[in-house]
C-alpha positions as CSV (number, residue, x, y, z in Angstrom):
1,X,4.7,-44.3,31.0
2,X,1.9,-46.9,29.9
3,X,0.7,-46.6,26.1
4,X,-3.1,-45.6,25.9
5,X,-5.9,-48.5,26.1
6,X,-9.2,-48.7,24.9
7,X,-12.2,-49.8,27.1
8,X,-16.1,-49.2,27.5
9,X,-18.2,-47.5,29.7
10,X,-20.2,-50.6,31.2
11,X,-23.4,-51.1,33.3
12,X,-24.0,-48.3,35.7
13,X,-21.4,-46.4,34.5
14,X,-18.4,-48.6,35.2
15,X,-15.1,-48.4,33.4
16,X,-12.1,-51.0,33.8
17,X,-8.7,-49.7,34.1
18,X,-6.2,-51.9,32.2
19,X,-3.9,-53.5,34.7
20,X,-0.7,-52.0,32.9
21,X,-2.2,-48.6,33.9
22,X,-2.9,-49.3,37.3
23,X,0.6,-50.4,37.9
24,X,2.1,-47.6,36.3
25,X,0.0,-45.2,38.3
26,X,0.2,-47.4,41.5
27,X,-3.8,-47.8,41.9
28,X,-4.6,-50.9,43.6
29,X,-7.9,-52.7,43.7
30,X,-10.5,-51.2,46.2
31,X,-8.4,-48.0,46.3
32,X,-10.8,-45.1,46.6
33,X,-10.2,-42.5,43.5
34,X,-11.5,-39.3,42.6
35,X,-13.4,-38.9,39.4
36,X,-13.8,-35.6,37.9
37,X,-14.7,-34.1,34.5
38,X,-12.0,-32.3,32.4
39,X,-14.6,-31.2,29.8
40,X,-15.1,-32.2,26.4
41,X,-15.4,-36.1,27.0
42,X,-12.3,-36.0,29.1
43,X,-12.4,-37.9,32.5
44,X,-9.7,-37.6,35.2
45,X,-9.1,-40.3,37.6
46,X,-6.7,-39.5,40.6
47,X,-5.9,-41.4,44.0
48,X,-7.3,-39.8,47.0
49,X,-3.8,-39.6,48.2
50,X,-2.7,-37.8,45.1
51,X,-5.2,-35.2,45.3
52,X,-4.5,-34.7,49.1
53,X,-0.7,-34.1,48.3
54,X,-1.7,-31.5,45.6
55,X,-4.1,-29.8,48.2
56,X,-0.9,-29.7,50.6
57,X,1.6,-28.6,48.1
58,X,-0.7,-25.6,47.0
59,X,-1.3,-24.4,50.6
60,X,0.6,-21.6,51.8
61,X,3.0,-22.8,54.7
62,X,2.6,-21.2,58.1
63,X,5.5,-18.8,59.0
64,X,8.8,-20.5,60.4
65,X,8.2,-21.1,64.1
66,X,4.5,-21.0,64.3
67,X,1.6,-23.4,63.5
68,X,-1.1,-22.8,61.4
69,X,-4.5,-22.8,63.0
70,X,-7.3,-23.1,60.3
71,X,-10.0,-22.6,62.7
72,X,-8.5,-19.3,63.9
73,X,-8.1,-18.2,60.2
74,X,-11.6,-19.0,59.5
75,X,-12.8,-16.8,62.8
76,X,-10.5,-13.8,61.6
77,X,-12.0,-14.1,58.1
78,X,-15.4,-14.1,59.2
79,X,-15.1,-11.4,62.1
80,X,-13.2,-9.0,59.2
81,X,-16.4,-9.7,56.9
82,X,-18.7,-8.8,59.9
83,X,-16.6,-5.5,60.5
84,X,-16.6,-4.8,56.6
85,X,-20.4,-5.5,56.6
86,X,-21.0,-3.2,59.5
87,X,-19.2,-0.5,58.1
88,X,-21.0,-0.6,54.8
89,X,-24.3,-0.7,56.5
90,X,-23.3,2.4,58.6
91,X,-21.9,4.3,55.6
92,X,-18.4,4.1,56.2
93,X,-17.6,2.9,52.7
94,X,-14.3,5.1,52.6
95,X,-12.5,2.6,54.9
96,X,-13.9,-0.4,53.0
97,X,-12.8,1.0,49.5
98,X,-9.5,2.1,50.4
99,X,-8.5,-1.5,51.5
100,X,-8.1,-1.0,55.1
101,X,-7.4,-4.5,57.0
102,X,-10.6,-5.0,59.0
103,X,-9.3,-8.2,60.9
104,X,-6.9,-8.9,63.4
105,X,-3.2,-8.9,62.6
106,X,-2.6,-12.4,64.2
107,X,-5.9,-14.4,64.1
108,X,-4.3,-16.9,66.4
109,X,-3.1,-14.5,69.0
110,X,-6.2,-12.9,69.0
111,X,-8.4,-16.0,69.3
112,X,-6.1,-16.7,72.3
113,X,-6.3,-13.4,73.9
114,X,-10.2,-13.5,73.4
115,X,-10.1,-16.9,75.4
116,X,-7.9,-15.6,77.9
117,X,-5.2,-18.4,77.6
């Protein structure tokens, strides 16, 4: 790990990252980075690849032998929300409060069935 270095915020908010830190972190000239606030004067700079890898690592993997279908998952979630809203509007709060699953058991299969595939 490289020792901390001191730099200044320049014109238009630009900050120069010391070459030693760039080498240590694998950042290269022209590479896109994500910059975010860590609060209280802390600025976090990460490569796009690092952020993508962190998101992928945090994602729940698909069950063995199946492929994850994000579109079907979003549609199933929306369908469940619509069903829940319908139940709430028509006075069937008990089903919603009891935590009854309102969406299809397997959103991917449900989508294929609805598309007659």
